[in-house]
C-alpha positions in Angstrom: -31.6 -68.1 -2.2 -31.1 -66.8 -5.7 -29.9 -63.3 -4.4 -27.2 -64.9 -2.1 -25.9 -67.1 -5.0 -25.8 -64.0 -7.1 -24.5 -62.3 -4.6 -21.7 -65.1 -4.3 -20.9 -65.3 -7.7 -20.1 -61.7 -7.9 -17.8 -62.0 -5.2 -20.0 -59.7 -2.9 -20.7 -62.6 -0.2 -17.4 -64.2 0.9 -16.7 -67.6 2.7 -14.2 -67.6 5.3 -13.4 -70.2 7.8 -17.4 -71.8 7.2 -18.9 -68.2 7.6 -20.1 -65.9 4.9 -19.8 -62.1 5.1 -20.7 -59.6 2.8 -18.3 -57.2 1.5 -20.4 -54.4 2.9 -19.0 -51.6 0.6 -18.8 -53.6 -2.7 -22.7 -54.7 -2.0 -24.0 -51.0 -1.7 -22.2 -50.2 -5.0 -23.1 -53.3 -6.6 -26.8 -53.0 -5.7 -26.6 -48.8 -6.8 -25.2 -50.0 -10.2 -28.1 -52.7 -10.3 -30.8 -49.4 -9.7 -28.7 -47.1 -11.9 -28.1 -44.9 -9.0 -24.8 -44.1 -7.0 -25.4 -45.0 -3.4 -24.0 -42.5 -0.9 -20.7 -42.5 0.1 -19.7 -44.5 -2.9 -16.5 -42.9 -3.3 -15.6 -43.5 0.2 -12.3 -45.5 -0.7 -11.2 -42.9 -3.0 -12.1 -40.1 -0.4 -8.5 -39.7 1.0 -7.0 -40.0 -2.2 -9.7 -37.4 -3.8 -9.2 -35.0 -0.5 -5.4 -35.5 -1.4 -5.6 -34.6 -4.9 -8.0 -31.6 -3.8 -5.1 -30.3 -1.5 -2.9 -30.4 -4.1 -4.8 -28.9 -6.4 -5.2 -25.9 -3.8 -1.5 -26.1 -3.2 -0.5 -25.8 -6.9 -3.2 -22.6 -7.2 -1.7 -20.8 -4.3 1.9 -21.3 -5.7 0.8 -20.5 -9.3 -1.1 -17.2 -7.9 2.2 -16.4 -5.7 4.2 -16.7 -8.8 2.1 -14.7 -11.0 2.2 -11.8 -8.4 6.2 -12.2 -8.2 6.3 -11.8 -11.9 4.0 -9.1 -12.0 5.8 -7.0 -9.3 9.0 -7.9 -10.8 7.8 -6.6 -14.2 6.8 -3.4 -12.5 10.0 -2.9 -10.7 11.9 -3.6 -13.9 9.4 -0.6 -15.9 11.0 1.9 -13.9 12.8 4.1 -16.2 16.5 4.8 -15.5 17.8 7.0 -12.7 20.6 9.8 -12.4 22.7 11.3 -13.6 22.7 12.9 -10.2 22.3 11.2 -7.2 23.8 13.7 -4.7 23.7 17.4 -3.7 25.5 19.4 -1.2 23.3 20.8 1.5 21.1 23.8 0.4 22.8 26.5 2.4 26.1 25.9 0.8 25.0 26.7 -2.6 24.5 30.2 -1.6 27.5 31.9 0.4 27.3 35.4 2.3 29.8 36.6 0.2 27.9 35.8 -3.1 24.9 37.5 -1.6 26.8 40.5 -0.6 25.3 42.6 -3.5 21.9 42.0 -2.1 22.3 41.2 1.5 25.0 42.9 4.0 23.8 40.5 7.1 22.3 37.6 5.8 21.0 34.8 8.4 21.4 31.7 6.7 19.4 28.8 8.3 19.7 25.4 7.1 16.2 23.9 7.1 16.8 20.6 6.2 19.6 19.2 3.9 17.5 20.3 0.7 16.2 23.6 2.0 17.4 27.1 3.0 16.2 29.8 4.6 18.1 33.2 4.2 16.6 36.1 6.0 17.6 39.5 6.2 19.7 41.4 8.5 18.8 44.6 10.2 19.8 46.9 7.2 18.5 44.1 4.2 15.3 44.0 2.7 15.5 40.5 1.1 14.2 37.2 1.9 15.3 33.8 0.0 14.3 30.1 0.4 16.3 27.8 -1.9 14.9 24.2 -2.6 16.6 21.5 -4.0 15.6 18.1 -5.1 17.3 15.0 -6.8 14.3 13.3 -8.7 13.7 9.6 -8.9 12.5 7.5 -12.1 8.7 6.3 -12.0 7.4 3.8 -13.8 7.9 4.0 -17.6 9.5 7.4 -16.8 13.1 8.1 -16.4 14.5 10.7 -13.3 15.1 13.2 -16.2 11.6 12.8 -17.6 10.1 13.2 -14.0 12.1 16.1 -13.0 11.0 18.0 -16.5 7.1 16.9 -15.5 7.7 18.3 -12.1 9.4 21.7 -13.6 6.0 21.8 -15.9 3.7 21.3 -12.9 5.1 23.8 -10.7 3.6 27.3 -11.2 1.8 29.9 -8.7 2.2 32.9 -11.0 2.9 34.0 -15.0 5.6 31.5 -16.0 8.3 32.2 -18.6 10.8 29.9 -20.0 14.4 31.4 -19.7 17.6 30.4 -22.0 19.3 28.2 -19.2 20.9 27.6 -17.1 21.1 23.9 -16.6 18.7 22.1 -19.3 16.1 24.5 -18.9 14.8 27.0 -16.1 11.1 28.6 -15.3 10.9 32.5 -14.0 7.7 32.8 -12.2 6.2 36.1 -11.4 3.1 37.7 -10.5 1.5 41.2 -11.5 0.0 41.9 -7.8 3.7 40.9 -6.2 6.0 42.9 -8.0 8.8 42.2 -5.2 8.6 38.7 -5.4 10.1 35.9 -8.1 10.7 32.5 -8.3 13.3 30.8 -10.4 13.2 26.8 -10.8 16.3 25.7 -12.7 16.5 22.0 -13.8 19.6 20.3 -14.7 19.0 16.3 -15.3 17.2 14.8 -12.5 18.0 17.8 -10.1 15.8 21.0 -9.5 16.9 23.7 -7.9 14.0 26.8 -6.9 15.1 30.4 -5.6 11.8 32.3 -4.1 13.2 36.0 -3.8 10.8 38.4 -1.8 12.4 42.0 -1.9 10.5 44.1 0.8 11.8 47.6 -0.9 12.4 46.7 -4.7 12.7 50.8 -5.5 16.2 50.3 -4.0 17.0 47.1 -5.2 20.4 46.6 -7.0 18.3 45.2 -9.9 14.6 43.9 -10.7 13.6 41.3 -8.6 13.4 38.6 -11.7 16.8 39.5 -12.4 18.3 39.0 -9.0 15.9 35.4 -8.9 17.6 34.3 -11.8 21.7 35.2 -10.5 20.7 33.5 -7.5 19.5 30.4 -9.2 22.8 30.5 -11.5 24.8 30.8 -8.4 23.3 28.0 -6.9 23.7 25.7 -9.7 27.3 26.4 -10.1 27.9 25.8 -6.5 26.1 22.2 -6.8 28.7 21.6 -9.5 26.0 21.1 -12.2 26.5 22.5 -15.8 26.4 26.2 -16.1 24.7 28.1 -19.0 26.7 28.8 -21.9 24.5 32.0 -22.9 25.1 34.7 -20.6 22.2 35.6 -18.2 21.5 39.5 -17.1 24.3 40.5 -15.0 24.1 42.3 -11.1 25.3 45.9 -11.2 28.6 45.5 -9.5 28.6 46.7 -5.9 30.0 49.7 -4.5 33.7 49.8 -3.1 33.4 50.5 0.5 33.6 54.1 1.2 34.3 55.0 -2.6 31.2 55.4 -3.9 32.6 53.8 -6.9 31.8 50.5 -8.5 34.0 47.9 -7.1 35.6 44.8 -9.4 33.6 43.2 -12.1 31.5 40.3 -11.1 30.1 37.8 -12.5 26.9 36.0 -10.1 26.4 37.7 -7.1 29.8 38.8 -5.9 32.0 36.2 -7.9 34.9 38.1 -9.1 35.7 37.4 -13.0 39.3 37.4 -13.7 40.4 39.5 -17.0 41.2 37.4 -19.9 44.8 37.1 -19.8 
């Protein structure tokens, strides 16, 4: 009876319409408090609240993580260096015309292998093969497009490299002692790279050393791309013979481009 009186005093035992009822959850909790322990499920009334709080916390973590990732991606994109200054070039095969190739090839077969690559094969009376490649370099994280192009130029090798005084911002000639009939010149102008790869199958009858011809081809391609040309003169090609005379024709600049005499 003392237990019942104590339960009634604590509000655990309630009377309703002459009937006494225990408030079971409160009884369990109070009994657990009396013994200094927490009864299983003691937080049952708070369960839905706690579950909602846990779900909200999880959603908060997901949103925070998403925002952090978005911020990281934005920061990475923003870390790219500036692009340009060039964002377009003519097709590669438009950078060397048959007329400009005349000192080297009489019947060149020009084939576009893609917007940025051109293959020039020899005709029946010719002995040279030319490949011309162009590239517009894009920026990278922490590097501008110009810096990337300069880095690309320094990675390209395949032989003995020699830096040239122009054209463009910088240029490199690559040759090989075991391939005297081959030369490659890569020119950089801003973020553009133009590469001329020349093989002359009969270098002993070529109008000039293969390395000189490759440089002139690169210079011509650079000018035809409307990119800055060098201020300092490059090695010049011998003037082609006037047909049927055995005499030299008009003075030329690079590969058959006539130079008008100064006024």
